C-alpha positions, 0 to 999 in steps of 0.5 A: 417605192421600187415596186411602184416604179417597176409597176409603172415602168412595166405598164408603160412598156406593156409588160405584164408583171411576173411573180418572181417566186420560184416554182416548186413542184413535188420533189422526187424521192431520188433526184439523182439519175444515172445513164449507162452509156454503151461501151462498144470498143472492139476486142481483138481476137486471140492469136500469135502476136496479139499481146505484142500488138496490144502492148505496142499499138494501143498505147498511142491508138484507140482500139477503134482507130486501129480497126477502122484502118483499111485492109492492108497487105503484109508489106503495107502493114510492115511499112506502117509498123516501121513508120510508127517505130522509126518516125513516131518513136513507138517503143517496138523492139525490132524482134516484135515487128514481124509478130505485130505485122503477122497479127495485123495481117491476120485481123485486117489484112489482104494478100500481097499481089503475087511476086511482091516483096514483103519489105515496105517503105514508109507511106506504102 
């Protein structure tokens, strides 16, 4: 009876009947496919301060985030490292700050203008 009512309703609303049986085609031998996505994280070149930098900075920041920063001066990098340490609580011992700053300047730095101090304040 349900089939008859359904056919009458479909005819009244100008709807063509549909066979609801699932369509089955040939099944592949191995239906599971994998996709290898490229892994394009920047690598940090060897140099003095690299280990301290990686241990202190990559804990909170992705390598991509670090490498997309502008080319800061030494005083600007010093200000950034001190801000991370003092304001955001990064676990950077005081004696490692100069090593990390030296490394950041070596990979992504620009010279300080002549006659400027290497002591920076936050936000510089």
